[in-house]
N, C-alpha and C positions, 0 to 999 in steps of 0.2 A: 130434662133428659130428652135428647133427640133420637127419634126412631124412624125407620122406614115404614114399618107396619106395626100397628097395635091391634090386638084382638081384645075386645072388651065385652062385658056382660056375658061372660062364660058361666054356664051353670055349674059344671064340674070341670076343673082342670086337673087331670091325672098326670103327674110328672114322672112317676117311676123313680124318683130320687130317694132311694133307700140308703144312700151312702155308697161305699165302694163294694164291688164284687157282685156276683149273681145272688139271687134271692133263693134261700134254701128252706126246705122243710116247712114248719108252721109259719115262718115269716112270709111265705108265699100267699098266705090268706089275708094279707094286709096291703093296702094301697095308700100312697101319699096323695091325698085329694085336697085341692083348694076350691072352695065354693065361692061363687060371686067373684070370679077371678079375672085377671088380665095377664097377658103375655105380650112382650114387645121384642122386636129384633132390628138390628141394623147391620148392613153388609153381610147378611146371612147368618149372623151370630145372635143368640139370645142375649138381651141386655137387661131384661126385667121380667120377673115372675112374682105375682102377689095378688092381694085382694084389690078389688076396684077402688079407685080414688085414693090409694095409699101413696102413690107417687104421681107427680105431675109429668106427663109424658107428651112431648110435642112430636106427633107422628105425621109423616107425609100422607098416610092412609090409615083410617080408623075403620075397623070392621066390627059391627055389632053382631055378636054371636047369638043373641036372642035366647039366652039361657041354655044353649046346646052344650054338648060334651066336647072337650078338646083333649087330645092325647098326643104322645109322640107318634111318628110314623111307625107302622108295624115292621117287624123283621121276620123274614121267612128263611130259616137256616138250613133247609134241605129241599132242593128242587133239582130236576133233570130238564131244565128249560130249553136246552139246545138239542134239538133232535129233528129228524126228517119224518114226514108222513104222519100217519095216525093208525089206530088199531080198532076201529069200531066193528070190523068184521069178526073180532073175537067174542063179541057180546053173546052171540048165539051159542058158542061153545061153553061159555061160563054159565049160561042159563040151563044147559044140559048137564051141568055139574062138573065139568072139567076143571081141575085145579090149575094154579099158576104153573107148577112144575110139569103137569101133564101137557099143557099147552106149549110149554117150552120144548118138551120132547117131540111134539108134532112139527117143530120148526117155526112155531109162532112165538109169541111173547117177545122177549128182547131181541131174538134173532131176526124177527120181522122188522123191528125198528132199526137194527144195525144195517140191514140191507138198504132200507130207505134213506138212512143217513149217509151211507157210502155214496149213493147215487146223487144226493143233493149237492149242488155247488156251494161254495163258500157264501156267495151272495144270497142264494135261496135260503140257506140255513139262517143267515143273518136277518133277513126280512121276516122270516117266520118267528124267530126269537123275539124280534121287536114287537110283534103283535101280542105275544104272550106277556112280555114285560109291561106293555101298555095296559093290559087288562089287570095285571097284578097291582100296578100303580093306582088304577081306578078303584081298587078295593082297599087302598090305604097302605100298601106295602112300599116302603122307601129304601129298604136294603134287602138284598136277596143273595143266597148262595146258589151257584150254578155248577153242576157236575158235568164232566164228559162221561164216557162209558157206553156210547152207542157206536163205537168204531171197532174196538177189539183188535185194531191194527194200528200201526204207527201213523199212517197218513190221516186216517179219519179221526183218531183221537186228537191229534194236533190241530186238525181243522176245527173241531168243536171248541178247543181251548182258545184258538186264535179268534174265533167269532166272539167268544165271551170277552176276550181282552179288548177287542175293538169297541165293543159296546160299553165297556167300563168307562171309556172316555166320551162316547157319543150319546149314551142314554142317560136320562136324569136319575134313574135308579142306581144306587151303589151296588156293584156286583162283586162278590167274593168267589173266586174260582177254585174248583176241586178237581183233581185228576182221578178219575174212577176207571182207569183202563182195565182193572180187575173186577169188572161188573158181571162177567159170565165167562164160561169156558167155551171158546169157539169149537165147532164140531170137529175140526181136524186136530185139536189138541186134547180131546177126551182121553183120559188115561195118562196124559203127559202134562198135567197142570203146571208142574214146576218149570218146564221149559217156557210155557206161556208167561208165567209170572216173571221170569228172567227177561223175556222180551219186553214186557211192560216196564220193568225196572231200568232197562237200557235207555228209556226215554227221559229219565229224570234229570240227567245233566242238561239236556236241551231245554226242558221245561223250566228248570231253575235259571239257566242263563237268559232265556227270553222272557222270564217272569210271567209265565203262562198260568201258573197255579200256585196257590198258597198252601193248599191241603192235598193230601193223598188219602184215598178211601179204598175199601175193598168190601166185597160181598161175601161174608162168612156164612155159609148156609149149606144144608144138605144138597148134594148135586152140584154145588158150585165150589167154594174153597173151604178147606177145613180151618179150624181155629189155629192150629199150629202153622199151617201155610200162611194164614193171614198175619199171625204174629211176626213171622220171619220177614214177610213182605213189608209190613208197616215199620218194623225196626230199621230195615235198610233205608226206607224213605226218610225216617227221622235222622239217620246218619248223614243224609244228603241235605239236611236243613229244612225239611218240610214238617209242618204240623200234620197230625193224622186224625182221621175219623174212621168209623167202621159201621157198616150195615151189620148189626149184630142180632142174633136170636129172633129174627123176624118170624120164622115159621117153627123151627125146632130149637129146643133149649140146648145148644151146643157148648155154651160157655163163652160166647163172644163178649158178653157184658163184663164178666170177670176179667177177661184178657184186656179189654179196653182200659179198665181202671189200672191194671198192673203195668201197662206200658205208658200210661199218662196220655191217653187219647184226649183230644179236646172235647169230643162228643162221642157217644155211642147212640146209634139211631135205630129206630123201629122198636125192638125190645119186647115184642108181644110174648115171646117165650122165655123171657129172663127168669132165671131161677131165684128162689129166696136169697141164696148166697150172693148172687149177682146184684140183686136189689140192695142188699145190705152194704156191699162194697161200693156201690154208687154213692150211698150216703156218707161214706168215709173218704171219698175221693174228690178231686176237682173236675172230674169228667161230667159234662152236662148230659142228661138224659133227653134226647130229642125224640118225642113221641109223634107218630104219624097216624092218627086215628082215621083220617080220610081213606087211607089205604085199606085198613081193616074193614071199614064200612063198605067200600066199593067192591072188595073181594068177597063180601058177604061172609066174613069169618066170625065165629061166635066169641072168640077170646081177644079182647082188647088188651093193650099193654097195661100192666098193673101200676098205673099212675098214682093211685091213692097210697099203695104200699110204699112206692118210692118217696112220696112226700112225707109219709109217716116215718120213713127211715132217714130223713134229713137230706134227701137228694135235691139238686137243682134241676127242675123239669122245664123243658121247652116244648113248644108245639110248632109243627111245620106242615105244609101241604103235601110234600113229596110229589109235587106236580110232575107227571110223566104220562106218556101216551097209553100205558097199559094198565097199571094198577091204581092210578089216581089221577085221572084227567080233569083236574080242576085247578084254576089259579086263585080260587076264592078262599083266602085265609079266614074270612069271617064265618064261612060255613064250617071250617075246622073247629073254630071256637065253640060253635053250637054242639058239634059232635062230641067235643071234649067234655062239655057240660053234661050231656045226656048219657054218654057211654063210659067216660072215664070218671064220672062223678066229681069232676073238678069244680070248684066254686068260681064265680065270676072274677073274684080277686086273683085267684091262682091262674086263671086263664089269661088275664091281662098281663101279669108278670111273665107268663110263658110265651107270649107273642111279641114281647118288647125287650126288656133288659136281659132276660135269660137267653133269648134267642141271639142277642148281640154277642154275649159271651160264648155261645156255641159256635160262632164263626170268627172268634178272635177280634171282635170289634169293641169289646168291653164297654166303657162308658161313652163311646163315640156314637152309638146308635141306640134307639129304643129308650131314650131318656131325655127329659126336658130340664135343663139347668142353665143358669147364667154362664155364658162363655162357650156353651155347646152350640153346634149348628142347629138351625131352625128347621128341623124335619117335623112338621106339625100337621095334624089332621083335625078338621072340624067335622063332627058327626051329626047327622040328622037323628039325634037321639037325646033324650033328656038326662040320661045318666049312663054309667058304664055297664050296669046290669042289663040294660035294654038291648044292647048289641047282640050278645049271644042268645038272648031270650026270643027276639023276633027274627026268625031265620028265613033264608031263601030270598032275601032282597039285599041290595047294596045300600048300606047306611051312610056312605061317605058323602059329605057335602063338598068339602074342599080339601086339597092336599097342597102343602107348601114344602118344597124341597130346597134346602139351603136358602130358605127365606123367600123363594119365588113360587108364585102360584103355578102349579102344574096340572091340577085337576080341579075343575069347576063344575058343581052340580053332578058329581060322580062321573064325569067324562074327561078323559085325557085328550087334550087337544094341543098338538105341537105348536099351534099358532100363539098360544098364551104363554109359552116358555121362551119365545124368541125375544 
């Protein structure tokens, strides 16, 4: 068997190959692990997975993993990676006890980022986004979702989406785009939210024609959009051929989780305030629960999303950074794994399923990401860790040794260097 690259002497090879579909309920507490393993690929596609010395492989390059952990590339299914500026000036307000909604009312929060994103040129936004994507890649993320939502007007929303589309072909990370024009209510539309939503809906034909986004999202929350407004908005997006997501029940239990399952949303995200009925409905639906514990942690909120109850109710749970400039300014999905272990009481097995295969389903990539299988693309991470439990256990450092994207080395010793991808 002829290969381009063979990874050998792998301590644990975690394939995430459970069969078809996302991993649900109690099945999330199991991982398909091969010990003393090898994996090989040719032309960017995996051609062999198995134990050492089971097959004779003639490889152009053989890499001795020295007993380290190897997994699929991680998948981050909820980020706001394209934005202008930053919001470190809000830290003092938060330390004084100001809530997210209170900062929003002061003209801060998302309104601050909207202003900075409007002022940024296309090229400035692009270069800034590249820096964030490079950092994500260095942490082992090979597929990411990217939302708009920091324009709240036609020009800036399209600018964000066009930046993401350009980077889909120019950056090594796979990017899935989401239109989140309904991220907040502009000040001049307060009390007239329906008119603003119609304005955002008017962009859908252009977005579809130019293939600027695959998903449409909306923020259903107190002071933003109601569940019924969100339902109508997302159903109209579905009529235009878009898949839909929803920021649901992040702060108050409004019923966004229930609505997401009723309309067949691909994912319902945040869910800190999900009701018992909403949790039950997730378990009976195909909607992926995308949990964002880094946001709860950074906002210093006491109530994390009820991940344990969701898993007990047979839901498919995913984890994401929610990387954004205000409520979760981190690209480090490894840190999110640790927070999920400590605060969501998720097991290491559940966590690994939640940052790989389930996250892939949360952004409509199915079996094409977050999984190692013969015939699939070689998105592979070698970790400076002896086993999969070690990564969430030892927090605050980057455990990545190497990242291969489509079979090519893109991160070496935890550092992304464009020179090694050329």
